[in-house]
PAZAPA-4460 file (N, C-alpha, C; in steps of 0.05 Angstrom, whole numbers, plus 32768, in hexadecimal, padded with zeros to 4 digits):
% residues 330
    n_x    n_y    n_z   ca_x   ca_y   ca_z    c_x    c_y    c_z   seq   type   mol
   8259   82A2   77FD   824A   82A8   77EF   8240   829A   77D5     1      X     A
   821D   8294   77D2   821B   8288   77C0   8202   8296   77AC     2      X     A
   820C   8291   7793   81FA   829F   777C   81F6   828F   776B     3      X     A
   81D3   8297   7766   81BF   8289   775F   81C3   828B   773E     4      X     A
   81D3   8277   7725   81D1   8279   7714   81B3   8271   7706     5      X     A
   81A0   8274   76F5   818B   8274   76EE   818C   825F   76D5     6      X     A
   818A   8245   76D3   8189   8238   76B9   817B   8236   76A9     7      X     A
   8165   824A   76AB   8151   824B   7696   815B   8261   7687     8      X     A
   8156   825C   766C   8163   826F   7654   814E   828E   7649     9      X     A
   8136   8283   7655   8122   828E   7651   811F   82AB   7656    10      X     A
   8138   82AF   766E   8133   82CB   7677   814D   82DA   766B    11      X     A
   815B   82CE   765A   8169   82DB   7648   8163   82E0   762D    12      X     A
   814A   82D6   7623   813F   82DB   7609   8139   82F8   7607    13      X     A
   8139   82FF   75F0   8131   831F   75EC   811C   8318   75D8    14      X     A
   8107   8329   75E2   80ED   832F   75D3   80EF   833B   75BB    15      X     A
   80DA   8340   75AB   80DD   834B   7595   80D5   8367   758F    16      X     A
   80C1   836D   75AD   80CC   838B   75AE   80E5   8393   75B5    17      X     A
   80F3   8385   75BF   8110   8390   75C8   8121   838B   75AE    18      X     A
   811E   8374   759A   8127   8376   757D   8128   8388   756E    19      X     A
   8103   839B   7570   8101   83A9   7560   810F   83C3   756B    20      X     A
   8111   83CE   757F   811C   83D8   758E   810F   83FD   7585    21      X     A
   80F3   83F2   7593   80E8   840D   7587   80F2   8429   7599    22      X     A
   80F2   8436   758C   80FC   8455   7596   80F0   846B   758D    23      X     A
   80F3   8481   759C   80E3   849B   7596   80EA   84A1   757A    24      X     A
   80DB   84A5   7561   80D7   84AF   754B   80E6   84CC   754C    25      X     A
   80F2   84CE   753A   8107   84E8   752B   80FC   84F6   751A    26      X     A
   80FC   850A   7519   80EA   8524   74F8   80FE   851B   74E7    27      X     A
   8115   850F   74E8   8121   8508   74CC   8116   84EE   74C0    28      X     A
   8110   84D9   74D9   8101   84C9   74CE   80E9   84C2   74BF    29      X     A
   80DA   84D4   74C6   80C2   84DE   74C0   80C0   84E7   74A0    30      X     A
   80D5   84F5   749E   80E6   8501   7483   80F0   84E8   7472    31      X     A
   80FB   84DE   747F   8100   84CC   7467   80F0   84B4   7464    32      X     A
   80E0   84B6   7475   80CA   849A   7474   80BB   84AD   7459    33      X     A
   80AF   84C3   7455   80A3   84D3   7446   80B2   84D4   742D    34      X     A
   80C9   84DE   742B   80D7   84DB   7415   80DD   84C2   7403    35      X     A
   80DC   84A9   740C   80D8   8490   7406   80C3   8487   73F3    36      X     A
   80B0   848F   7401   8090   8491   73F7   8095   84A3   73DF    37      X     A
   8096   84B8   73E4   8095   84CD   73CF   80AA   84BE   73B5    38      X     A
   80BF   84B8   73B0   80D0   84B2   73A1   80CB   8495   7395    39      X     A
   80BA   8482   73A7   80AA   846B   739B   8094   8472   7388    40      X     A
   8084   8487   738E   8070   849A   7384   807E   849B   7368    41      X     A
   8094   84B4   7369   8099   84C1   7352   80AB   84A8   733A    42      X     A
   80BC   8494   7343   80C5   8483   7330   80AF   846F   7325    43      X     A
   8095   846A   7335   8082   8457   732B   8074   846B   731B    44      X     A
   806B   8484   7317   8061   849A   7303   8079   84A2   72EB    45      X     A
   8090   849F   72ED   80A2   849F   72D9   80A5   8486   72C7    46      X     A
   809D   846D   72D1   80A2   845B   72C4   8083   8457   72BC    47      X     A
   8075   845D   72C8   804D   8458   72BC   804D   846D   72A2    48      X     A
   8060   847F   72A7   805B   8497   7287   8072   848F   727B    49      X     A
   807B   8486   7277   8090   8483   7264   8094   8469   7256    50      X     A
   808A   844D   7260   8088   8438   7257   8070   8434   7244    51      X     A
   8075   8434   722D   8058   842C   7219   8051   8419   7216    52      X     A
   8065   8405   721F   8063   83E8   7218   804C   83D4   722D    53      X     A
   8036   83CF   721F   8023   83BD   722F   8031   83B5   7243    54      X     A
   8040   83A2   723A   804A   838A   724D   805C   838E   7267    55      X     A
   8068   83A5   725D   8075   83B6   7275   806F   83D1   7280    56      X     A
   8055   83DA   727A   8045   83EA   728F   8041   83E9   72A3    57      X     A
   8044   83FE   72BB   803B   8403   72CA   801E   840F   72D5    58      X     A
   8017   83F8   72E6   7FFB   8400   72E9   7FFD   83FD   730D    59      X     A
   7FE0   83FE   730D   7FD4   83FF   732D   7FDF   83DF   733F    60      X     A
   7FDD   83CC   732C   7FE9   83B3   7335   800A   83A7   7346    61      X     A
   8019   83BA   732B   8036   83B2   7339   8040   83CA   733C    62      X     A
   802B   83DB   7340   8037   83FB   7351   8044   83F7   7371    63      X     A
   803D   83E6   7377   803B   83DF   738D   8057   83D7   739D    64      X     A
   8066   83CB   7386   807F   83BF   738B   8090   83DB   7393    65      X     A
   808D   83F0   7388   80A3   840A   7396   809B   8411   73A8    66      X     A
   8086   8410   73B8   8077   8416   73D1   8081   83FD   73DF    67      X     A
   8083   83F2   73DA   808F   83D9   73EB   80AD   83D5   73EC    68      X     A
   80BA   83E4   73DC   80D8   83E2   73DC   80D8   83FA   73F0    69      X     A
   80D0   840D   73E8   80CF   8428   7400   80CC   8426   741A    70      X     A
   80B4   840C   741F   80B4   8401   7441   80D4   83F3   744D    71      X     A
   80D9   83E6   7436   80F3   83D5   7443   8107   83DD   7445    72      X     A
   8113   83F5   7433   812B   8402   7434   811D   841A   744A    73      X     A
   810A   8429   7457   810E   842E   746B   8104   841F   7486    74      X     A
   80FB   8409   7483   80FF   83F5   749F   8120   83EF   74A3    75      X     A
   812E   83EE   7495   8148   83D9   7490   8152   83F6   749F    76      X     A
   8152   840F   7499   8160   841C   749E   815D   842D   74B9    77      X     A
   813F   8430   74BF   813B   8447   74D5   812C   8431   74E9    78      X     A
   8126   841B   74E4   810F   840D   74F5   80F7   840F   74EF    79      X     A
   80E8   8403   7506   80C8   83FC   7502   80B2   8413   7504    80      X     A
   80B1   842A   7516   80A0   8432   7508   80A1   844A   74F2    81      X     A
   80C3   8454   74EA   80BE   845E   74CA   80B4   8444   74B1    82      X     A
   80B5   8432   74BC   80B6   841D   74A8   808D   841A   74A4    83      X     A
   8086   8417   74BD   8068   8418   74BC   8060   8435   74B0    84      X     A
   806A   844B   74B7   8065   8462   74AF   8063   8466   7491    85      X     A
   807F   845A   7482   807A   845B   7465   806C   8443   745D    86      X     A
   8065   842B   7468   804C   841F   7464   8033   842C   7460    87      X     A
   802B   8437   7470   800F   8445   7472   8014   845A   745F    88      X     A
   8025   846A   7457   8024   847F   7440   8020   8470   7420    89      X     A
   8032   845E   7420   8035   844A   740A   8015   8443   740B    90      X     A
   8005   843C   7419   7FE8   8435   7415   7FDB   8449   7411    91      X     A
   7FDF   845E   741A   7FC6   847A   7421   7FD1   8482   73FC    92      X     A
   7FE6   8482   73F2   7FEE   8484   73D5   7FE5   8478   73C2    93      X     A
   7FE1   845D   73C6   7FDF   8448   73B1   7FBA   8451   73B2    94      X     A
   7FB3   8450   73C8   7F91   8454   73BE   7F8F   8474   73BE    95      X     A
   7F97   8484   73B8   7F96   849D   73B6   7F99   84A2   7393    96      X     A
   7FB4   8497   7385   7FBB   84A3   7370   7FB3   8480   735B    97      X     A
   7FB4   8469   736B   7FB2   8453   7359   7F93   8445   7356    98      X     A
   7F7F   8448   7370   7F6A   8436   7376   7F53   844D   736D    99      X     A
   7F37   8445   735A   7F2E   8453   7355   7F13   8452   7369   100      X     A
   7F06   8464   736A   7F0E   8479   735C   7F20   848F   7365   101      X     A
   7F34   849C   7353   7F48   84A5   7352   7F4E   84C4   7367   102      X     A
   7F62   84C3   7375   7F5F   84DE   737E   7F4B   84E2   7397   103      X     A
   7F46   84C0   73A8   7F3B   84CB   73B6   7F3A   84A8   73C6   104      X     A
   7F38   84B3   73DC   7F3D   8496   73F6   7F2D   8483   73F3   105      X     A
   7F18   8489   73EE   7EFE   8473   73E4   7F06   8454   73D3   106      X     A
   7EFD   8442   73D1   7F00   8429   73BB   7EE2   841F   73B4   107      X     A
   7EE5   841D   739D   7ED1   841D   738F   7ECF   83FD   7390   108      X     A
   7EE1   83E3   7385   7EDD   83CD   7386   7EEB   83BA   7399   109      X     A
   7EE0   83AD   73A2   7EE9   839F   73BC   7F04   838A   73AF   110      X     A
   7F03   8382   7398   7F1C   8378   7396   7F39   8392   7399   111      X     A
   7F36   83A7   7394   7F47   83B4   738E   7F48   83B6   73B9   112      X     A
   7F3D   83BB   73BD   7F37   83BE   73D8   7F4A   83A4   73E9   113      X     A
   7F3E   838F   73DF   7F51   837C   73EB   7F72   8377   73E1   114      X     A
   7F76   8384   73CD   7F8D   837F   73BE   7FA0   8393   73D7   115      X     A
   7F8C   83B0   73D6   7F9D   83BE   73ED   7F9F   83BE   7401   116      X     A
   7F8F   83A7   7413   7F96   839E   742D   7FAB   838F   742A   117      X     A
   7FB1   837D   741B   7FC6   8368   7416   7FDE   837D   7414   118      X     A
   7FD4   8391   7408   7FF9   83A3   7402   7FFB   83AF   741F   119      X     A
   7FEB   83B6   742D   7FED   83C3   7448   7FF7   83B1   745E   120      X     A
   7FF0   8393   745D   7FFB   837F   746D   8011   837F   7467   121      X     A
   801D   8376   744E   803B   836B   744B   8049   837F   744B   122      X     A
   8040   839D   7442   8057   83B0   7450   805D   83B6   7466   123      X     A
   8046   83AD   747B   8049   83AE   7495   805E   8394   74A4   124      X     A
   8059   8380   7492   8065   836C   749C   8083   836F   7499   125      X     A
   808D   837C   7480   809D   8385   746A   80AD   838D   7488   126      X     A
   80A0   83A9   748F   80AB   83BC   74A5   80B9   83B1   74C0   127      X     A
   809F   8398   74C3   80AF   838A   74E6   80C6   837A   74DE   128      X     A
   80CA   8366   74C2   80DE   835B   74BE   80F6   8369   74BF   129      X     A
   80F7   8384   74AB   810B   8399   74A4   8113   83A1   74BD   130      X     A
   8108   83A9   74CF   8109   83BC   74EC   811A   83A0   74FE   131      X     A
   810F   838C   74FA   8117   837A   750C   813B   836A   74FD   132      X     A
   813A   836B   74E2   8158   8370   74DE   8169   8382   74E7   133      X     A
   815D   839A   74D9   816E   83B0   74E3   8176   83B2   7503   134      X     A
   815E   83AA   751A   816A   83AA   7535   817B   8392   753A   135      X     A
   8180   8382   7526   8191   8366   7536   81A9   8372   7529   136      X     A
   81A9   8382   750F   81C5   8388   7508   81D4   83A2   751B   137      X     A
   81C1   83B5   7525   81C7   83C1   7536   81D3   83C1   754F   138      X     A
   81C2   839F   755C   81CC   839E   7570   81E7   8389   756C   139      X     A
   81EF   837F   7557   8202   8375   7555   8220   838B   7558   140      X     A
   8212   83A0   7547   8230   83AF   7549   822C   83C9   7564   141      X     A
   821D   83C0   7573   821D   83D4   7588   8228   83C2   759A   142      X     A
   8229   83A0   759F   8233   8393   75A9   8251   8393   75A4   143      X     A
   8254   8390   758F   8277   8393   7588   8289   83A7   758A   144      X     A
   8276   83BE   7589   8282   83E1   7597   8284   83DA   75B7   145      X     A
   8272   83D0   75C2   8273   83CB   75D4   828E   83B8   75E1   146      X     A
   828D   83A3   75D7   8299   8396   75DB   82BF   83A3   75D4   147      X     A
   82C0   83AC   75BC   82D8   83BF   75BD   82DE   83D9   75CE   148      X     A
   82C6   83E1   75D9   82D1   83F0   75EC   82D5   83E7   760C   149      X     A
   82D2   83D5   760A   82D4   83C1   7629   82F2   83B8   7621   150      X     A
   82F5   83B0   7612   830F   83A7   7608   8326   83C1   760D   151      X     A
   8327   83DC   75FF   8330   83F3   7605   8333   83F8   761A   152      X     A
   8319   83F7   762D   8316   8400   764D   832D   83EE   765B   153      X     A
   832A   83D5   7658   833C   83C0   7668   835D   83C2   7659   154      X     A
   8364   83C9   7642   8382   83D0   763C   8385   83EE   7647   155      X     A
   8374   8400   7651   8380   8418   7656   8387   8419   7675   156      X     A
   836E   840B   7680   8378   8408   76A2   8388   83F7   76AA   157      X     A
   8394   83E6   7690   83A6   83CF   7699   83C5   83E1   769C   158      X     A
   83BF   83F7   768E   83E2   8405   7686   83E4   841D   76A4   159      X     A
   83C5   841C   76B3   83D3   842D   76C2   83E0   841F   76DE   160      X     A
   83F5   8431   76EC   8402   8420   7700   83FD   8428   7721   161      X     A
   83EC   8442   7723   83D8   843C   7741   83B4   8447   7735   162      X     A
   83A3   8445   7754   8395   8447   774B   838E   8465   7741   163      X     A
   8399   8476   774C   838A   848D   7742   838D   8497   771F   164      X     A
   83B0   848C   7713   83A6   848D   76F9   8392   847D   76ED   165      X     A
   8395   845D   76F9   8373   8453   76F0   835B   845F   76F6   166      X     A
   835A   846C   770F   8338   8481   7705   833A   8493   76F4   167      X     A
   8350   84A2   76E5   8355   84AD   76D3   834D   84A9   76B9   168      X     A
   835A   8491   76BA   8360   8487   769E   8342   847A   7695   169      X     A
   8333   846D   76AB   831A   8469   76AD   82FF   8476   76A4   170      X     A
   82FF   848D   76B4   82F6   849D   76B0   82ED   84AE   769E   171      X     A
   8301   84B6   7690   830F   84BD   7674   82FD   84A2   765C   172      X     A
   8304   848F   765F   82FD   847B   764C   82DC   847B   764F   173      X     A
   82D2   8472   7667   82AF   8478   7668   82A1   848A   7661   174      X     A
   82B2   849B   766B   829B   84BA   7661   829E   84BC   7643   175      X     A
   82B4   84B7   762B   82AF   84BB   7617   82A1   84A3   760E   176      X     A
   82A3   848D   7614   828A   8479   760A   8272   8476   7613   177      X     A
   826F   847B   762B   824C   8481   762C   8243   849F   762D   178      X     A
   8251   84AF   7623   8248   84CB   7620   8243   84D7   763D   179      X     A
   8247   84CC   7652   8235   84D0   7664   824B   84DC   767E   180      X     A
   8242   84E5   7693   8250   84F2   76AA   824D   84D3   76BC   181      X     A
   8271   84D0   76C7   827C   84B9   76D0   8286   84C5   76EC   182      X     A
   8281   84AD   76FE   8292   84B4   7712   8291   84A3   7729   183      X     A
   82A7   849E   773D   82B6   8486   7748   82B5   8495   7768   184      X     A
   82A8   847F   7776   82A5   8480   7794   82B6   8468   779F   185      X     A
   82C6   846D   77B2   82DC   8455   77BD   82D0   845B   77DB   186      X     A
   82D9   8444   77F1   82D6   844C   7804   82F2   8452   7815   187      X     A
   82ED   8467   782A   8311   846E   782B   8317   8458   7840   188      X     A
   8338   845B   783A   834B   844A   7856   8340   8450   786B   189      X     A
   8334   8460   7878   8331   8465   7895   831F   845C   789D   190      X     A
   8302   8455   788F   82E8   8455   7892   82E0   8439   7877   191      X     A
   82E1   8427   7877   82D9   8417   785D   82C0   8414   785E   192      X     A
   82AE   841F   7870   829A   8411   7875   8288   8430   785F   193      X     A
   8297   8443   785F   828D   845E   7859   8294   845D   7832   194      X     A
   8285   8470   7825   828C   8472   7809   828C   848B   7807   195      X     A
   829F   8499   77F1   82A4   84AD   77ED   82B1   84B1   77CC   196      X     A
   82B1   84C8   77C6   82BA   84CC   77AF   82D8   84CC   77A0   197      X     A
   82DB   84C1   779A   82FC   84BA   7786   8307   84C4   7777   198      X     A
   82EE   84C5   775F   82F3   84D0   7743   82DB   84DA   773A   199      X     A
   82D9   84F3   7725   82EC   850E   772F   82E7   8518   774F   200      X     A
   82F4   852B   774A   82F4   8536   775F   82DE   8543   776B   201      X     A
   82C2   8548   775F   82B0   855B   775A   8297   8550   7752   202      X     A
   827D   8551   7754   8269   8546   774A   8251   8552   7754   203      X     A
   8241   8553   774B   8223   856B   7752   820D   854F   775E   204      X     A
   8218   854C   7774   8201   8535   777B   81E6   8543   7792   205      X     A
   81CC   8534   7797   81BF   853E   77A4   81B5   852B   77B8   206      X     A
   81A9   8533   77D1   81A4   8525   77E4   8193   8503   77DC   207      X     A
   8185   8507   77CA   817D   84E6   77BD   8190   84D9   77B0   208      X     A
   819D   84EC   77A0   81B5   84DA   7790   81CD   84D3   77A5   209      X     A
   81D3   84D9   77C1   81E4   84CE   77D5   81D1   84BB   77DE   210      X     A
   81B8   84C0   77E3   81A4   84A4   77E9   81B4   848D   77D9   211      X     A
   81AD   8494   77C6   81A8   8477   77BB   81D0   846F   77B2   212      X     A
   81DB   8484   77B5   81FA   846E   77B2   8200   845D   77CA   213      X     A
   81F3   846D   77E2   8200   8462   77F9   81EF   844A   7800   214      X     A
   81D4   844A   77F9   81C5   8428   77F0   81D3   8414   77E5   215      X     A
   81DE   841F   77CD   81EC   8411   77BA   8203   8402   77C8   216      X     A
   820E   8412   77E0   822C   8409   77DF   8222   83FD   7801   217      X     A
   820F   83FD   7806   8202   83F1   781F   81F7   83D3   7819   218      X     A
   81E0   83D3   7805   81DD   83BB   77FF   81E9   83AA   77E3   219      X     A
   81FD   83BD   77D9   820E   83B5   77BF   81F7   83A2   77A9   220      X     A
   81EC   83B6   77A4   81D8   83B5   7786   81D5   83CF   7784   221      X     A
   81CF   83C6   7766   81C6   83E7   7751   81B4   83F0   7761   222      X     A
   81B7   840A   7761   819E   8421   7760   81A2   843A   774C   223      X     A
   818F   844D   7753   818C   8460   7740   817D   845C   772A   224      X     A
   817E   846F   771C   816C   846E   76FF   816B   844C   76FB   225      X     A
   8158   844B   76ED   814D   842E   76E4   8149   8418   76F1   226      X     A
   814F   8421   770E   814A   840C   7722   8131   8413   7731   227      X     A
   8123   83FE   773C   8118   83FF   7752   8121   840E   7772   228      X     A
   8132   8412   7776   813D   8427   7784   8148   8443   7770   229      X     A
   8135   844E   7767   813D   846C   7759   8143   8480   776D   230      X     A
   812A   848C   777E   812D   84A3   7792   812C   84BF   777B   231      X     A
   8127   84B9   7760   8126   84D6   7754   8147   84DF   774D   232      X     A
   8154   84CD   774E   8169   84D2   7745   8172   84CF   7726   233      X     A
   8185   84DB   771E   818F   84DF   7700   81A4   84D0   7700   234      X     A
   81B3   84C1   770D   81C8   84AF   7717   81CB   8494   7710   235      X     A
   81D3   8480   7704   81CE   8466   770B   81EA   845C   7717   236      X     A
   81E0   8449   7730   81FE   844B   7744   8202   842C   773E   237      X     A
   8214   8423   7737   8219   8404   772D   8230   83FA   7746   238      X     A
   8231   83E6   7758   8247   83DF   776B   8260   83D2   775B   239      X     A
   8273   83D7   776B   828F   83D1   7763   8297   83B7   7769   240      X     A
   8295   839C   7763   829E   8389   7776   82B0   8370   7763   241      X     A
   82B7   8363   7775   82C9   8351   776C   82BC   832E   7777   242      X     A
   82C4   8315   7772   82C6   8305   777E   82CD   8304   7798   243      X     A
   82E4   8314   779D   82F3   8311   77C2   82EA   832C   77CB   244      X     A
   82E4   8344   77C0   82E3   835F   77CA   82CD   8371   77BC   245      X     A
   82C7   8380   77CC   82B1   8392   77C5   82C4   83B1   77C5   246      X     A
   82BF   83BF   77AC   82DE   83D8   77A9   82C9   83EE   77AC   247      X     A
   82B3   83F2   779B   82A4   8412   779E   8290   840B   778A   248      X     A
   828D   8423   7784   826F   842B   7777   8278   8437   775F   249      X     A
   8266   8430   774C   8267   8441   772C   8250   844F   772D   250      X     A
   8258   846E   7727   8241   8480   7721   823D   8487   7705   251      X     A
   8226   8484   76F9   8229   8494   76DC   820D   849F   76DA   252      X     A
   8215   84B6   76D1   81F7   84C8   76D7   81E7   84CC   76B5   253      X     A
   81CF   84BC   76B5   81C3   84C0   76A2   81BA   84D1   7696   254      X     A
   81BA   84E7   7679   81A4   84F6   766C   818C   84EF   7670   255      X     A
   8177   84FF   7673   815A   84FE   7673   814E   84EF   765B   256      X     A
   815D   84FB   7640   8154   84EE   762A   8166   84CF   7622   257      X     A
   816A   84C9   763B   8174   84A8   762D   8166   8494   7633   258      X     A
   8162   8485   7622   8153   846A   7626   815C   8455   7637   259      X     A
   8154   844E   7647   815E   843B   765D   814F   841B   7652   260      X     A
   8164   8406   764C   815A   83F1   764E   816E   83DB   764C   261      X     A
   8161   83BC   7651   8173   83A9   7655   818E   83A6   7649   262      X     A
   819A   83B1   763A   81AE   83AD   762C   81BE   83C4   7642   263      X     A
   81B2   83DD   7644   81C7   83EC   7651   81D7   83E9   766C   264      X     A
   81BD   83DD   7680   81C5   83D2   7693   81DB   83BB   7699   265      X     A
   81DD   839E   767E   81ED   8397   767D   8202   83A5   767A   266      X     A
   8206   83BA   765F   8222   83C4   7657   822D   83D2   767B   267      X     A
   821F   83E1   768C   8225   83EE   769A   8232   83DD   76B4   268      X     A
   8225   83C5   76B1   822E   83AE   76C7   824C   839F   76BD   269      X     A
   824B   83A0   76A0   8267   8399   7692   827F   83AF   7694   270      X     A
   8276   83C6   7697   8293   83DB   769C   8291   83DC   76B7   271      X     A
   827C   83D4   76D0   8289   83CF   76E3   8297   83BB   76EB   272      X     A
   8294   83A5   76E2   82AA   838F   76E2   82C3   8391   76DF   273      X     A
   82C5   83A2   76C4   82DC   83AB   76BA   82ED   83BC   76CD   274      X     A
   82D7   83CB   76DA   82ED   83E8   76EA   82EE   83D7   7705   275      X     A
   82E4   83BF   770D   82E5   83B3   771E   82FC   83A2   7723   276      X     A
   8307   8392   770A   8318   8384   7708   8334   838F   7705   277      X     A
   8332   83B0   76F9   8345   83BF   76EE   8351   83CB   770D   278      X     A
   8342   83D3   771E   8347   83DE   7739   8350   83BF   774F   279      X     A
   8347   83AF   7749   8350   839B   775B   836A   8389   7753   280      X     A
   8372   8389   7734   838F   838E   772D   839B   8399   7736   281      X     A
   8395   83BB   773B   83B0   83CA   7742   83B4   83D2   775E   282      X     A
   839D   83C1   776D   83A0   83BC   7789   83AE   83A4   778F   283      X     A
   83AB   8391   7784   83BB   8377   7783   83D5   837F   7783   284      X     A
   83E1   838E   7772   83F9   8397   7760   8404   83A5   7772   285      X     A
   83F5   83B3   7783   8400   83C2   7798   8409   83B1   77B8   286      X     A
   83F6   839E   77B5   83F9   838F   77D1   8416   8376   77C8   287      X     A
   8414   836D   77AC   842C   835E   77AB   8447   8371   77AC   288      X     A
   8447   8386   77A0   8461   839C   779C   8466   839C   77C8   289      X     A
   844D   83A0   77D2   8456   83A3   77EF   8463   8387   77F8   290      X     A
   8452   8371   77F2   8461   835D   7800   847B   8354   77EF   291      X     A
   8481   8359   77D8   849D   8354   77CD   84B2   8365   77DC   292      X     A
   84A5   837B   77E4   84BE   838F   77EF   84C1   8384   7807   293      X     A
   84AB   837A   7818   84AF   836F   7835   84C3   8358   782F   294      X     A
   84BF   8349   7820   84D3   832D   7822   84F1   833D   7812   295      X     A
   84F2   834B   7804   850E   834E   77FA   8516   8360   7818   296      X     A
   8506   8371   7826   8512   837A   7840   851E   8369   785B   297      X     A
   850B   834E   7858   8513   8346   786C   8528   832B   7862   298      X     A
   8530   832A   7843   853E   831B   7832   855B   832A   783D   299      X     A
   8561   834A   7840   8574   835D   783A   857A   8358   785C   300      X     A
   8566   8355   786F   8570   8357   7882   857D   8339   7892   301      X     A
   8573   8327   7885   857D   830F   7888   859C   830B   787A   302      X     A
   859C   8315   7865   85BD   831A   785E   85CE   8326   786B   303      X     A
   85C3   8338   7875   85D2   834A   7889   85DC   8346   78A3   304      X     A
   85C6   833A   78AA   85CF   8326   78CA   85E1   8313   78C3   305      X     A
   85E0   8303   78B0   85F0   82F2   78A6   860A   82FD   789D   306      X     A
   860F   830B   7890   8628   831E   788D   8632   8323   78AA   307      X     A
   8621   8331   78B0   8632   833A   78D3   8638   832A   78E2   308      X     A
   8628   8311   78E8   8631   82FB   78F7   8646   82F0   78EC   309      X     A
   8648   82ED   78D0   8667   82DB   78CC   867C   82EF   78C8   310      X     A
   867F   8307   78C7   8690   8319   78CF   8698   831E   78EC   311      X     A
   868D   8316   78FD   8685   8319   791D   8693   82FA   7920   312      X     A
   8693   82E2   790E   869B   82C6   791D   86B5   82C7   7918   313      X     A
   86BB   82D2   7904   86DF   82D1   78FD   86F6   82DF   7915   314      X     A
   86EB   82F2   791A   86FE   8307   7934   86FB   82F3   794D   315      X     A
   86E4   82E5   794D   86DD   82E1   7967   86E9   82C7   796D   316      X     A
   86DF   82B5   7956   86F1   829A   7954   870E   82A5   795B   317      X     A
   8719   82B3   794C   8741   82B6   7955   873D   82C3   7976   318      X     A
   872D   82D5   7982   8735   82DA   799B   8735   82C2   79AC   319      X     A
   871C   82B5   79A4   8717   829D   79BF   872C   8286   79B3   320      X     A
   873C   827E   799B   8750   826E   799B   8769   827C   79AB   321      X     A
   876D   8297   79A4   8781   82A6   79B1   8781   82A2   79D5   322      X     A
   876F   82A1   79D6   8768   829F   79F3   876A   8285   7A00   323      X     A
   8761   826C   79F0   8762   8254   79FE   8780   824C   79F9   324      X     A
   878E   8252   79E9   87AC   8251   79E4   87C1   825D   79FD   325      X     A
   87BD   8276   7A05   87C0   8286   7A1C   87B1   8272   7A3A   326      X     A
   87A9   8270   7A3C   879C   825C   7A4D   87AF   8246   7A55   327      X     A
   87B2   8239   7A38   87C3   8221   7A3F   87DC   8224   7A4B   328      X     A
   87E5   823B   7A37   87FF   8240   7A42   8808   824C   7A5B   329      X     A
   87F2   8252   7A6A   87EF   825D   7A88   87F3   8245   7A95   330      X     A
***
C-alpha cells in the first residue's frame, strides 16, 4: 500500500478568515459592544467637563482615543464582528456628539470628515488585528486542551484489560470531551466483512445513517456530516484503522447548531487514531497472551513427557539387565 504525502506546505496554511474565526454573533456580544462605546463616551464626557486646564482639556480631536480603546478591548475579547460593531458605533457617536453640526450625522467641514474617516479606518484595522490575536490565542488554547484530552484518553485506554472495558472507557471520555453522542462499530468474528454496533448497546439510526456507515466501512473513508458523502445524515463516520489492520468505525452524532471546520475534522481523525491504537494494543496483548499460554502448554507437555520417559527408562533398564543375566545363566 502506497500513501502519497504532499510536499507542498501551502495545503496546510491557514487563511486569515480561518484565523479570524468568523462565528455567529451572540446577543451578549452586541450588548458588550454597545456597553464599551457607552463607557468610552461617559469617560470622555466626564473628563471633558471636569478638566479646566486648557492643555489637558478633552476635545473632539483627542476624544477618539477613548473609542479606539473600546474597539481594542472588544476585538481582543470577542473577535472580529463585535470589534467592527464597536468601531461603527464609536464612529457614529463621535459624528453625532463631537463633529459640527452637533447632534446630527452631517459633516460641515471636510477636515473633520477626513479625520473621522481616518478614525473609522484605524478602528477597522484595530478590530481586524485584535481579532486575529484573539483567534490565535484561542487556537493555541484549543490545541493545548485537545492535546491534554488525547493524552488523557490514551492513558485511560491503556488501563483497560479487554476490549469491552476499553470501549466503555473510550465512550465515556469521548462523550465528555466532545459533548456529543459517540458510538463504536466493529466487525463480528463470524463475518469480518460486516459491521455491527459494539458500544453502546443502542443508538437511533436511520436508513441514511446506515448507508453512510456501510459506505465508510466498505471504502474505508470518512463519510456522513461534513463530507461529500453526506446522505442527509447527522452522524459523522470515521474509519478506525492502523498500518496493519482495519478495526472498525467511530461514529459521532454532530448537533445541528455545531459549526464544522477543518480543525474539527483533524480532531476527529486524531481521536480515531487514538481509539484504533488502543484497540489494536488490546488485541495484540490478547494474542500475545494466547501465544504465551500455548508456549507454556507445550513446555509443560514436553516436561511431562521427559519425566515420564525418565521414570520408565529406569525399570526398563533393570528388567533388560535381569533378563540378560538370566539368559546367560541358562
